[in-house]
Structure formats: structure tokens, C-alpha cells
C-alpha positions as CSV (number, residue, x, y, z in Angstrom):
1,M,0.0,0.0,0.0
2,N,1.6,3.3,-1.1
3,T,1.4,6.7,0.5
4,I,-1.5,7.9,-1.7
5,Q,-3.7,5.0,-0.7
6,I,-3.0,5.6,2.9
7,I,-3.9,9.3,2.6
8,Y,-7.1,8.4,0.8
9,L,-8.1,5.9,3.4
10,A,-7.3,8.4,6.2
11,L,-9.5,11.0,4.5
12,I,-12.4,8.5,4.2
13,F,-12.0,7.6,7.9
14,I,-12.1,11.3,8.9
15,A,-15.1,12.0,6.7
16,V,-17.1,9.0,8.0
17,F,-16.1,9.8,11.6
18,G,-17.1,13.4,11.2
19,V,-20.5,12.6,9.8
20,A,-21.2,10.0,12.5
21,L,-20.2,12.5,15.2
22,V,-22.5,15.2,13.7
23,I,-25.4,12.8,13.6
24,L,-24.7,11.6,17.2
25,T,-24.6,15.1,18.6
26,Q,-27.5,16.5,16.6
27,F,-30.0,13.7,17.0
28,N,-29.1,12.1,20.3
29,T,-32.2,12.2,22.5
30,K,-32.2,12.5,26.2
31,T,-32.2,9.3,28.2
32,L,-34.5,8.5,31.0
33,Q,-31.7,9.1,33.5
34,D,-31.2,12.7,32.2
35,R,-34.9,13.4,32.5
36,L,-34.9,12.1,36.1
37,Q,-32.0,14.4,36.9
38,I,-33.9,17.4,35.5
39,V,-36.9,16.4,37.7
40,K,-34.7,16.1,40.8
41,A,-33.0,19.4,40.1
42,G,-36.4,21.2,40.2
43,G,-35.6,24.7,39.1
44,A,-32.5,23.9,37.1
45,V,-34.1,24.5,33.7
46,E,-32.5,27.9,33.3
47,S,-29.0,26.6,34.2
48,E,-29.3,23.9,31.6
49,F,-30.3,26.4,28.9
50,D,-27.3,28.5,29.9
51,Q,-25.1,25.4,29.6
52,K,-26.4,24.7,26.1
53,S,-25.3,28.2,25.0
54,K,-21.7,27.6,26.2
55,I,-19.1,26.4,23.8
56,S,-16.2,24.2,24.8
57,P,-12.7,25.8,24.5
58,W,-11.5,23.5,21.7
59,V,-14.6,24.1,19.6
60,G,-14.1,27.9,20.0
61,R,-10.4,27.5,19.1
62,I,-11.3,25.6,15.9
63,I,-13.9,28.2,15.0
64,E,-11.3,31.0,15.4
65,L,-8.8,29.1,13.2
66,T,-11.4,28.5,10.5
67,K,-12.7,32.0,10.3
68,P,-10.5,32.9,7.3
69,V,-11.8,29.9,5.5
70,A,-15.5,30.7,6.3
71,K,-15.1,34.2,4.9
72,L,-14.7,32.7,1.5
73,S,-18.4,31.8,1.5
74,V,-19.8,34.6,3.7
75,P,-22.0,37.0,1.8
76,K,-20.7,40.5,1.4
77,E,-23.1,42.4,3.5
78,G,-26.7,42.4,4.9
79,W,-26.9,38.6,5.6
80,E,-27.2,39.2,9.4
81,N,-30.7,40.6,8.9
82,S,-31.7,38.4,6.0
83,Q,-33.8,35.3,5.7
84,L,-30.7,33.2,6.3
85,R,-30.4,34.5,9.9
86,I,-34.1,33.6,10.5
87,R,-33.4,30.1,9.2
88,F,-30.6,29.7,11.8
89,M,-33.1,30.7,14.5
90,N,-35.7,28.2,13.1
91,A,-33.1,25.5,13.3
92,G,-32.3,26.4,16.9
93,Y,-28.8,27.8,16.2
94,R,-28.8,31.2,18.0
95,S,-25.1,31.3,18.8
96,D,-22.9,33.9,17.1
97,T,-20.5,31.1,15.9
98,A,-23.2,29.2,14.0
99,P,-23.0,31.3,10.8
100,M,-19.2,30.9,10.8
101,V,-19.5,27.1,11.2
102,F,-22.1,27.0,8.5
103,F,-20.0,28.9,5.9
104,M,-16.8,27.2,6.9
105,A,-18.5,23.8,6.2
106,K,-19.7,25.1,2.8
107,T,-16.1,26.2,1.9
108,V,-14.4,23.0,3.2
109,L,-16.8,20.6,1.6
110,T,-16.6,22.5,-1.7
111,F,-12.9,21.7,-1.9
112,L,-12.8,18.5,0.0
113,L,-15.2,16.4,-2.1
114,P,-13.4,17.2,-5.4
115,A,-10.1,16.4,-3.7
116,I,-11.4,13.0,-2.6
117,F,-12.7,12.3,-6.1
118,I,-9.3,13.2,-7.6
119,L,-7.5,11.0,-5.1
120,Y,-9.8,8.2,-6.0
121,V,-9.1,8.6,-9.7
122,M,-5.4,8.7,-9.0
123,I,-5.4,5.6,-6.9
124,S,-7.8,3.5,-9.0
125,G,-6.2,4.5,-12.2
126,A,-9.6,5.0,-13.9
127,D,-9.5,6.5,-17.3
128,Y,-12.1,9.3,-17.7
129,A,-12.5,11.6,-20.6
130,A,-11.5,15.2,-19.8
131,D,-15.1,16.5,-20.1
132,M,-16.5,13.7,-17.9
133,L,-13.7,14.3,-15.3
134,L,-14.5,18.0,-15.3
135,L,-18.2,17.3,-14.9
136,F,-17.7,15.0,-11.9
137,I,-15.4,17.5,-10.2
138,I,-17.9,20.4,-10.7
139,T,-20.8,18.1,-9.5
140,S,-18.9,17.1,-6.4
141,A,-18.0,20.7,-5.6
142,G,-21.6,21.8,-6.0
143,L,-22.8,18.9,-3.8
144,G,-20.3,19.9,-1.1
145,Y,-21.5,23.5,-1.4
146,F,-25.1,22.7,-0.9
147,L,-24.8,19.9,1.7
148,P,-24.9,22.3,4.6
149,N,-28.1,23.8,3.2
150,I,-29.7,20.4,3.0
151,F,-28.6,19.7,6.6
152,L,-30.0,23.0,7.7
153,E,-33.4,22.4,6.0
154,R,-33.6,18.9,7.6
155,R,-32.9,20.4,11.0
156,I,-35.6,23.1,10.5
157,A,-38.1,20.4,9.4
158,Y,-37.3,18.2,12.4
159,R,-37.6,21.1,14.8
160,K,-40.9,22.3,13.3
161,R,-42.3,18.8,13.5
162,E,-41.2,18.4,17.1
163,I,-42.9,21.7,18.0
164,L,-46.1,20.8,16.1
165,D,-46.4,17.5,17.8
166,S,-45.9,18.8,21.3
167,F,-47.7,22.2,21.0
168,P,-51.3,20.8,21.6
169,D,-50.2,19.3,24.9
170,A,-48.7,22.7,25.9
171,M,-51.9,24.4,24.9
172,D,-53.9,22.1,27.2
173,L,-51.6,22.9,30.1
174,I,-51.8,26.6,29.4
175,I,-55.6,26.4,29.4
176,V,-55.6,24.6,32.7
177,C,-53.3,27.2,34.2
178,V,-55.3,30.1,32.9
179,E,-58.7,28.7,34.0
180,S,-57.3,28.0,37.5
181,G,-56.6,31.7,37.9
182,L,-53.0,32.3,36.7
183,G,-52.2,35.0,34.3
184,L,-50.9,34.3,30.8
185,D,-47.4,35.2,31.7
186,A,-47.4,33.0,34.8
187,A,-49.0,30.2,32.8
188,L,-46.3,30.3,30.2
189,A,-43.6,30.2,32.9
190,R,-45.2,27.2,34.5
191,V,-45.8,25.4,31.3
192,S,-42.2,25.9,30.1
193,E,-41.0,24.1,33.2
194,E,-43.4,21.2,32.6
195,M,-42.9,20.9,28.9
196,H,-39.1,20.8,29.2
197,M,-39.3,17.2,30.4
198,I,-41.6,16.2,27.5
199,S,-40.2,18.4,24.6
200,P,-37.0,20.2,25.4
201,I,-37.3,22.2,22.2
202,L,-40.7,23.7,23.0
203,G,-39.8,24.1,26.6
204,E,-36.8,26.2,25.6
205,E,-38.9,28.4,23.3
206,L,-41.4,29.1,26.0
207,H,-38.6,29.8,28.5
208,L,-37.2,32.4,26.1
209,I,-40.6,34.1,26.2
210,N,-40.3,34.3,30.0
211,L,-36.8,35.8,29.7
212,E,-38.0,38.4,27.3
213,L,-40.9,39.4,29.6
214,R,-38.5,39.6,32.6
215,A,-36.2,41.8,30.6
216,G,-39.0,44.3,30.1
217,S,-40.3,43.4,26.6
218,S,-44.0,43.6,26.0
219,R,-46.1,40.4,25.7
220,E,-47.0,41.1,22.1
221,R,-43.3,41.5,21.2
222,A,-42.3,38.3,23.0
223,L,-45.1,36.3,21.3
224,R,-44.2,37.6,17.9
225,N,-40.6,36.7,18.5
226,L,-41.7,33.2,19.4
227,A,-43.5,32.9,16.0
228,L,-40.4,34.3,14.3
229,R,-38.0,31.9,16.0
230,T,-40.1,28.8,15.4
231,G,-41.3,29.6,11.9
232,V,-44.5,27.5,12.5
233,E,-47.6,28.8,10.8
234,D,-49.9,27.6,13.6
235,I,-48.0,29.4,16.2
236,D,-48.1,32.6,14.2
237,T,-51.9,32.2,14.0
238,L,-52.0,31.6,17.8
239,V,-49.9,34.8,18.4
240,A,-52.2,36.9,16.3
241,M,-55.2,35.5,18.1
242,L,-53.7,36.2,21.5
243,V,-52.8,39.7,20.5
244,Q,-56.3,40.4,19.3
245,S,-57.8,38.9,22.5
246,D,-55.6,41.1,24.6
247,R,-56.5,44.2,22.7
248,F,-60.3,43.6,22.6
249,G,-60.6,42.1,26.1
250,T,-62.1,38.8,25.0
251,S,-61.6,35.5,26.9
252,V,-58.1,34.2,26.5
253,A,-59.0,30.8,27.8
254,Q,-61.8,30.3,25.2
255,A,-59.5,31.4,22.4
256,L,-56.8,29.0,23.6
257,R,-59.4,26.2,23.8
258,V,-60.6,26.7,20.2
259,H,-57.0,26.9,18.9
260,A,-56.0,23.8,20.9
261,E,-58.8,21.8,19.3
262,N,-57.7,22.9,15.9
263,L,-54.1,21.9,16.6
264,R,-55.2,18.5,17.9
265,T,-57.3,17.9,14.8
266,K,-54.4,18.7,12.6
267,R,-52.1,16.4,14.6
268,R,-54.7,13.6,14.2
269,L,-54.9,14.2,10.5
270,R,-51.1,14.1,10.2
271,A,-51.0,10.8,12.0
272,E,-53.8,9.3,9.8
273,E,-51.9,10.5,6.7
274,A,-48.7,8.9,7.9
275,A,-50.5,5.7,8.6
276,A,-52.1,5.6,5.2
277,K,-48.7,6.0,3.6
278,I,-47.3,2.9,5.4
279,A,-48.7,0.4,3.0
280,L,-47.2,2.1,-0.1
281,K,-43.8,2.6,1.7
282,L,-43.7,-1.1,2.6
283,L,-44.6,-2.3,-0.9
284,F,-41.2,-1.8,-2.5
285,P,-39.1,-3.3,0.3
286,L,-41.4,-6.2,0.4
287,I,-41.1,-6.8,-3.4
288,F,-37.4,-6.3,-3.8
289,F,-35.9,-7.5,-0.5
290,I,-38.2,-9.6,1.7
291,F,-40.3,-11.5,-0.9
292,P,-37.2,-12.8,-2.8
293,S,-35.6,-14.0,0.4
294,M,-38.9,-15.8,1.5
295,L,-39.2,-17.3,-2.0
296,L,-35.6,-18.6,-1.8
297,V,-36.1,-20.1,1.7
298,L,-39.4,-21.7,0.8
299,L,-38.6,-23.0,-2.7
300,G,-34.9,-23.5,-2.3
301,P,-35.0,-27.0,-0.8
302,A,-37.6,-28.1,-3.4
303,L,-35.5,-26.9,-6.3
304,I,-32.4,-28.6,-5.0
305,S,-34.3,-31.9,-4.6
306,I,-35.7,-31.5,-8.2
307,N,-32.2,-30.8,-9.5
308,R,-30.7,-33.8,-7.7
309,I,-33.4,-36.5,-8.1
310,L,-36.1,-35.6,-10.6
311,L,-34.0,-34.2,-13.4
312,P,-31.5,-37.1,-13.5
313,A,-34.3,-39.6,-13.4
314,M,-36.1,-37.9,-16.3
315,G,-32.8,-37.8,-18.2
316,G,-32.2,-41.5,-17.6
317,Q,-35.6,-42.5,-19.0
């Protein structure tokens, strides 16, 4: 094994390890022991949110070193207040270092994937035409440039789905708190503590509303910021309804009850739609993977017996 092959295998190992590490850190759910620790801690919700915003020293050092690389993909100006910044908030990345990591990944992957492809061509000795080689290089570079966008969109979709699935339960808790005599601000504070054990994402968003209210922001501004951070249309509708109820003095509990019923109906319809798609999704794996294996197991011994006994006997006659 020569040096080029060793370098190529090392790059493949680093790439696979990095992808596995990202998947592990982004989609690792809380274990039961972690939730029990949160329950035992009682009022430790805020401290956990503060810990999530902290960055380890080695990660900060890597970000500082890769800032010149990230600047190659950073837009010239105005991106801080653009739709891209809102997408970062919708994905849950509110740190100042998130844009740098995003653009650094775009720059590195744009050059890394073509480099891996060129190493593969050099090691395998494959003979490609010049136009095909250029096409593969450009395609791999474009794929590397848009991979962070795909990851960001998937993260946004996952976060929105988590909020939509947990929001009807939060609405029920808010209704119970409001009807028991608590104000809307106190109800949101209480529900944020309870929802953090069920849905940390929604609990964090509700906790941010409480922080804004404590900082002196108005309720309308805090609720509109919630709709902006989540990017969920149903929450935007709820915020508009709560603002109107507050302005005209109508019953907040009744408005919340109507909206909670609509959210629960939508969640049930989404579950029914997903259940209806199961048969079609299972059709192709059954046809191409499971059915051939079953056919081989059931008919294999019979075919072997026919080949060993029946066919020689028929040939002898």
C-alpha cells in the first residue's frame, strides 16, 4: 500500500467519523436518567439552557482558526438581517458562531469532495475523458457547497415537526393554568418548566418568552418573537389570536381552547396521513428485498431436490 492510498483511506475515515459525530450530537435524544436528573433538580431549567449556550474551548479554538476559510463563503453584507439568519433561528442555532461554522462547512466541503474524487481517480487509475472528469469535479463541488443547506433544511423540518407534535399538549396545560386563575405570563412560565421534560425544544422556546418578559419586553413583542423563532404557521396564528384577544378584552381561555382543538385535529390528520402511507412505503421493500428471500427459503430445498433427483431420473428415462 503506497502513500497515496494511505492518505485516501485516512480522508475517508475522517469524513465518516465526522458525519457520525455530527449525527450523534444532533439527533441524540435525552435518556431517562437525564430526565430524572432534571426532575430532581427542580428549578435547574435555566441553568441547563445556559449550559447549552456555552461552547467548549477546543470548539471555540477551531472556529477561530477556520474564520478565514469561512469568509470565502460569507455573503458580502446584509446577511445578518436576511432570511438566512431567520433560518438559523428556526433550526435552533442562536449562537454567534453558528454562521461561521455553516459557511466554513460550505467552503471546506466544496474543496474536500473534489479532492477526494481526484485521489480516487489517481489511486484506482480509472480512465475518464476530460469532459467527464470536469463534470464529476464540478458536480462534487456543487454537492459539497449545498450539503450544509440540506442539513439546515432537515434540521428546520425536524424542529418544526417536534414543536407541532408537542404544542397541543402545551396548549392544554396553558388552558388549565389560565382557567385556574393564573395570568398568561405566569401560565407560560409554569408550562415551560413542565414541557421541558416532554419536549426540550418547545420548553426552551417558552422559556425564552419568559426571559424576554422579565427583561421588560411587551407580551406582544415576546409572542411575535416566538413565532419568528419557530417559523411554524400555527404558532403565528395563535400569536395573532392572543394579541387580538388582549386588545379587545375577550376571553383568552376560550380562544386558547378553540385553537388547541384545531391543533389537535391537525395532529390527528397528520397521524392518519402517515398511517395511510405505510402500505405504499412497505410495498417496494417487500417486493425487492423480503419477498425474494422468503421465496428462496421456501422453494430452495424443493428446487435442490428436483435438481438432484427428478431431473437425473427424467434424463435417464
